[in-house]
C-alpha positions in Angstrom: 138.5 121.4 119.3 137.3 124.4 117.4 133.6 125.1 117.6 131.5 123.6 114.8 130.7 125.6 111.7 127.2 126.9 112.2 124.3 126.2 109.9 123.6 127.2 107.2 127.3 128.0 106.7 128.3 124.5 107.4 126.0 123.0 104.8 127.1 125.5 102.2 130.8 124.9 103.0 130.4 121.2 102.5 128.6 121.6 99.2 131.4 123.8 97.9 133.9 121.3 99.1 132.1 118.5 97.4 132.0 120.5 94.1 135.8 121.2 94.4 136.5 117.6 95.1 134.5 116.4 92.1 136.4 118.8 89.8 139.7 117.6 91.2 138.9 113.9 90.7 137.6 114.6 87.1 140.8 116.5 86.3 142.9 113.6 87.7 141.2 110.9 85.7 140.0 112.5 82.4 143.5 112.5 80.8 143.7 108.7 81.1 141.2 108.6 78.2 143.2 111.2 76.2 146.6 109.5 76.4 146.3 107.7 73.0 145.5 111.0 71.3 148.3 112.9 73.1 150.7 110.1 72.0 149.5 110.5 68.4 149.8 114.3 68.3 153.3 114.4 69.7 154.5 111.1 68.1 155.3 109.5 71.5 155.0 106.0 72.8 152.2 105.2 75.3 154.8 104.7 78.1 156.3 108.2 77.4 153.0 110.0 77.3 151.8 108.1 80.5 153.9 110.6 82.4 151.0 113.1 82.0 149.0 111.0 84.5 151.8 109.5 86.6 153.5 112.8 87.3 150.2 114.3 88.3 149.4 111.5 90.7 152.9 111.4 92.2 152.9 115.2 93.0 149.3 115.0 94.1 150.2 112.4 96.7 153.3 114.2 98.0 151.5 117.6 98.0 148.6 116.3 100.1 150.7 115.7 103.2 152.6 119.0 102.6 149.3 121.0 102.5 148.1 119.1 105.6 151.2 120.1 107.5 150.9 123.7 106.4 147.2 123.8 107.5 148.4 123.4 111.1 150.4 126.6 110.9 148.7 128.8 108.3 145.2 129.9 107.4 143.3 127.3 105.6 141.6 129.9 103.4 144.9 131.2 102.2 146.1 127.7 101.4 143.0 127.0 99.4 143.4 130.2 97.5 147.0 129.4 96.7 146.3 125.9 95.7 143.3 126.7 93.4 145.1 129.6 91.7 148.0 127.2 90.9 145.6 124.6 89.7 144.1 127.1 87.3 147.5 128.4 86.3 148.6 124.9 85.3 145.4 124.6 83.3 146.2 127.7 81.3 149.7 126.5 80.6 148.4 123.2 79.3 145.6 124.8 77.4 147.9 127.0 75.3 150.9 124.6 75.1 152.2 123.6 71.7 155.0 121.2 72.9 154.8 118.1 75.0 157.2 119.5 77.6 154.7 122.3 78.1 151.8 119.9 78.5 153.8 118.0 81.1 154.7 121.3 82.9 151.0 122.2 82.9 150.1 118.9 84.5 152.8 119.3 87.1 151.7 122.8 88.1 148.1 121.6 88.2 149.1 118.8 90.6 151.0 121.1 92.9 147.8 123.2 93.2 145.3 120.4 93.1 146.9 118.6 96.1 145.3 121.1 98.4 141.9 119.6 97.6 142.3 116.1 99.1 144.0 117.7 102.1 141.1 120.1 102.9 138.6 117.4 102.2 139.9 115.5 105.2 140.7 118.5 107.4 137.5 120.5 107.1 135.1 117.7 108.4 137.7 116.7 111.1 138.4 120.2 112.3 135.2 122.2 111.9 132.4 119.6 112.6 131.7 118.0 115.9 131.9 114.2 116.3 128.1 113.8 116.2 127.8 115.3 112.7 131.2 114.4 111.3 129.8 111.4 109.5 127.4 113.5 107.4 130.3 115.9 106.6 132.6 113.1 105.4 129.6 111.6 103.5 129.0 114.8 101.5 132.7 115.0 100.6 132.6 111.4 99.5 129.6 112.2 97.3 131.8 114.7 95.5 134.5 112.1 95.1 132.1 109.6 93.6 130.4 112.2 91.4 133.8 113.2 89.9 134.6 109.5 89.3 131.2 108.9 87.6 131.3 112.1 85.4 135.0 112.1 84.5 135.0 109.5 81.7 131.8 110.7 80.2 132.7 114.4 80.2 136.1 113.6 78.8 134.6 111.6 75.9 132.1 114.4 75.2 134.8 117.1 75.1 137.1 115.1 72.9 134.3 114.2 70.5 133.3 117.9 70.0 136.7 119.7 70.7 140.4 119.0 70.9 141.7 117.1 73.9 143.5 120.2 75.2 140.2 121.6 76.2 140.2 119.1 79.1 142.6 121.6 80.8 139.6 124.0 81.1 137.8 122.0 83.8 139.9 123.2 86.8 139.2 126.8 86.0 135.7 126.3 87.4 137.2 125.9 90.9 138.1 129.6 90.9 134.4 130.3 91.2 134.5 128.7 94.7 137.1 131.0 96.2 134.6 133.8 97.3 132.5 131.1 99.0 135.4 129.6 100.9 136.4 133.1 102.2 132.8 133.8 103.2 131.9 130.5 104.9 135.2 129.2 106.3 135.9 130.9 109.6 139.4 129.9 109.7 142.4 130.3 112.0 145.7 128.4 112.1 145.5 125.5 114.6 149.0 125.9 115.8 151.8 128.5 115.8 155.4 128.2 114.9 157.5 127.6 111.8 157.8 124.8 109.3 160.7 122.4 109.1 161.2 122.6 105.4 164.2 120.3 105.5 162.2 117.6 107.2 159.3 118.2 104.8 161.7 117.9 101.8 163.1 114.6 103.1 159.6 113.3 103.7 158.4 114.4 100.2 161.5 112.8 98.6 161.0 109.6 100.5 157.4 109.4 99.5 158.1 110.1 95.8 160.8 107.4 95.8 158.5 104.9 97.5 155.8 105.5 94.9 158.3 105.1 92.1 159.7 102.0 93.7 156.2 100.5 93.7 155.0 101.6 90.3 158.4 101.0 88.4 159.5 98.0 90.5 162.8 99.7 91.0 165.2 98.5 93.7 167.3 101.7 93.3 164.3 103.8 94.2 163.5 101.5 97.1 167.1 102.0 98.4 166.7 105.7 98.0 163.5 105.6 99.9 165.0 103.8 102.8 167.9 106.2 103.0 165.7 109.4 102.9 163.3 107.9 105.3 166.1 107.1 107.8 167.2 110.8 107.5 163.7 111.9 108.0 163.3 109.9 111.2 166.6 111.4 112.4 165.4 114.9 111.5 162.0 114.7 113.4 163.9 113.7 116.6 166.4 116.5 116.3 164.5 119.4 114.8 163.0 122.1 117.1 159.7 122.1 115.3 159.6 118.8 113.2 157.6 118.5 110.1 155.7 115.5 111.7 155.8 115.4 115.5 157.3 112.1 116.8 154.3 112.1 119.2 152.0 111.6 116.3 153.8 108.5 115.3 153.6 107.3 119.0 149.8 107.8 119.0 148.9 104.1 118.9 145.1 104.5 118.1 146.1 106.9 115.2 148.8 104.6 113.8 146.5 101.6 114.2 143.7 103.4 112.3 146.2 104.3 109.5 147.2 100.6 109.2 143.5 99.5 108.9 142.8 102.3 106.4 145.9 101.3 104.3 144.7 97.6 104.2 141.1 98.6 103.4 142.1 101.0 100.6 144.4 98.4 99.1 141.7 95.7 99.1 139.1 98.1 97.8 141.3 99.2 94.9 140.7 95.8 93.3 137.2 97.0 92.4 138.5 99.8 90.2 141.7 98.1 89.0 140.9 94.4 88.4 137.3 94.7 87.4 137.9 96.6 84.1 140.6 94.1 83.2 138.3 91.2 83.9 135.6 92.7 81.7 138.0 93.5 78.9 140.3 90.5 78.9 137.9 87.7 79.9 134.4 89.0 78.8 136.0 90.7 75.8 133.9 93.9 76.2 134.8 96.9 74.1 136.3 99.9 76.1 133.0 101.9 75.9 131.0 98.9 77.3 133.5 98.5 80.1 133.0 102.1 81.0 129.2 101.6 80.8 129.5 98.7 83.3 131.5 100.8 85.8 129.4 104.0 85.7 126.4 102.6 87.7 128.6 101.8 90.6 130.0 105.4 90.7 126.6 106.9 90.1 124.9 105.0 92.9 127.8 105.9 95.3 127.4 109.5 94.4 123.6 109.4 95.1 123.8 107.2 98.3 127.2 108.3 99.6 125.6 110.6 102.2 123.6 107.7 103.6 126.8 106.3 105.1 127.5 109.6 106.9 123.9 109.6 108.3 124.2 106.0 109.5 127.5 106.8 111.2 126.0 109.8 113.0 122.9 107.9 114.1 124.3 104.4 114.8 128.0 105.1 115.3 131.0 104.7 113.1 131.6 101.1 114.3 128.1 100.1 113.2 128.9 101.5 109.7 132.3 99.8 109.6 130.9 96.3 110.4 127.9 96.7 108.1 130.1 97.9 105.2 132.7 95.2 105.8 130.2 92.4 105.8 128.5 93.7 102.6 131.8 94.3 100.7 133.1 90.8 101.7 129.8 89.4 100.2 130.4 91.6 97.1 133.9 90.0 96.6 132.4 86.5 97.0 129.9 87.5 94.3 132.6 88.8 92.0 134.6 85.6 92.6 131.6 83.4 91.8 130.5 85.3 88.6 133.9 86.2 87.2 133.9 85.2 83.5 130.1 85.0 83.3 127.7 87.7 82.3 128.8 91.3 82.9 125.5 92.1 84.6 126.2 90.4 88.0 129.7 91.9 87.9 128.2 95.4 87.5 125.7 94.7 90.4 128.5 93.5 92.6 130.5 96.6 91.8 127.6 98.8 92.9 127.6 97.2 96.3 131.4 97.1 96.5 131.9 100.8 95.6 129.2 102.0 97.9 130.4 100.0 100.8 134.0 101.0 100.1 132.9 104.7 100.5 131.1 103.7 103.8 134.3 102.2 105.1 136.3 105.3 104.2 133.7 107.5 106.1 133.8 105.2 109.1 137.6 105.0 109.4 138.0 108.7 108.7 135.7 109.5 111.6 137.6 107.1 113.9 141.0 108.4 112.9 140.0 112.0 113.2 138.9 111.4 116.8 142.4 110.2 117.8 144.0 113.5 116.8 144.4 116.7 118.9 143.3 119.8 117.1 146.8 121.1 116.5 147.7 117.9 114.6 144.5 117.5 112.5 146.1 119.0 109.4 149.2 116.8 109.2 147.3 113.8 110.6 144.5 113.8 108.1 146.9 114.8 105.3 149.0 111.8 106.1 145.8 109.7 105.9 145.0 111.0 102.4 148.5 110.5 101.2 148.6 106.9 102.4 145.5 106.1 100.3 147.5 106.9 97.2 150.4 104.7 98.4 148.0 101.9 99.2 146.5 102.1 95.8 149.8 102.1 94.0 151.1 99.1 96.1 147.8 97.2 95.5 148.0 97.8 91.7 151.5 96.4 91.6 150.5 93.3 93.6 147.4 92.6 91.6 149.1 93.1 88.3 151.9 90.7 89.3 149.4 88.0 90.3 147.3 88.4 87.1 150.5 88.1 85.0 151.3 84.8 86.7 147.8 83.5 86.2 146.2 80.5 88.0 145.7 76.9 87.0 142.6 76.3 89.1 139.8 78.3 90.7 139.6 78.2 94.5 135.9 79.0 94.3 134.1 75.7 93.3 131.1 77.8 92.1 133.2 79.4 89.4 133.5 77.2 86.3 135.5 79.6 84.0 139.2 78.6 83.9 140.1 81.8 82.0 138.8 83.9 84.9 140.4 81.7 87.6 143.1 84.2 88.6 140.5 87.0 89.1 138.2 84.7 91.0 141.0 83.6 93.3 142.0 87.2 94.1 138.4 88.3 94.8 137.9 85.3 97.1 141.2 86.0 99.0 140.1 89.6 99.4 136.8 88.5 100.9 138.7 86.4 103.4 140.9 89.3 104.2 137.9 91.5 104.9 136.5 88.8 107.2 139.8 88.6 109.1 139.9 92.4 109.5 136.4 92.4 110.9 137.3 89.7 113.3 140.4 91.6 114.4 138.4 94.8 114.8 135.8 92.9 117.0 138.6 91.6 119.3 140.1 95.1 119.5 136.7 96.7 120.4 135.9 94.1 123.0 139.4 94.5 124.6 138.9 98.3 124.7 135.5 98.0 126.3 136.7 95.5 129.0 139.8 97.6 129.8 
């Protein structure tokens, strides 16, 4: 593995990375608030204008693994410069657009550039920091993620109250200020030599896009297209001279096992940000601004205490952090199941614990997965990890929405006495049980590994 980034360069690099990540998250989420205004200005339906967000997230997910693979063969500094310049170019297109197609084009170009940010957020801590300080590195990056989530809605509301919604496109321009610092503090060389299998990359990108569309649009046609392209991709990686993803990476059992756990944990944790606003709006009947107010403390506390998880991982080990966070988040889901339909205050408190512990789980699993990868595969390996988090979130959202639409006749939790919240209470209780089962499975796996 490459030598660790020396202090104080390492600390400065992480702060720059956290700032870039925060801007990226804010840009991805702020337009959700502006969708009704965009629909009104261009006389479109909400489903039509939602492409402003869905197209961004789709390309964002596909681009993450692409940049991850490129980072194994090209200078990371050059990739960052390319991505951030595209991010800014898309912002300028959107800022001066006068037609909806140009707004959509601006968001697409933004997404192509912004996808470099989640990729480097995983790669830099994994590649440039030693295992004993990797937890702190992931913790600082997680702080930027939480800070962007906390500030995004508030900044969007402030901008739109004082200016036109198109000024939201200005936010990514601030990332250009970080380029000199990346070039100064990132002592970067490609991790591997050789070319890129662009055909294999195209097949993988197409398969990923169709999978996301199959999940979000409930389309069997897209699902069939995904299976066809994925089969071609598997054929390609076994026949190409320099495959886009090495078959050896997919045979790396500790890595694949880590991805599976991360997929499950991300999908379970997505209930906190997906279901909770619906619970507060549909059952507690809170106004949209009050729903946002109930969610902000969780993001703010995570932004402030996110680094604590990294410090605990470095001092006590990532397994200690995993079991601690899993136990606490399972308790948080039990609390949500119990108080669903009651006062929003305990819901907001449970969300604080849940969001914070979810970030701790991400730090722990990112450390564990990064240790299973050889240096020449850290780019594509960690890029695939980041991409799977998007797929897990999309899949979880579809599952949760389907369950909520069906409703529930009775609550499984006897402590919950609110029939209108029964379906939410049942989901939260089931997710607490799933976390307990994952902890039990992890315990068995750790004991088996130590006795081997």
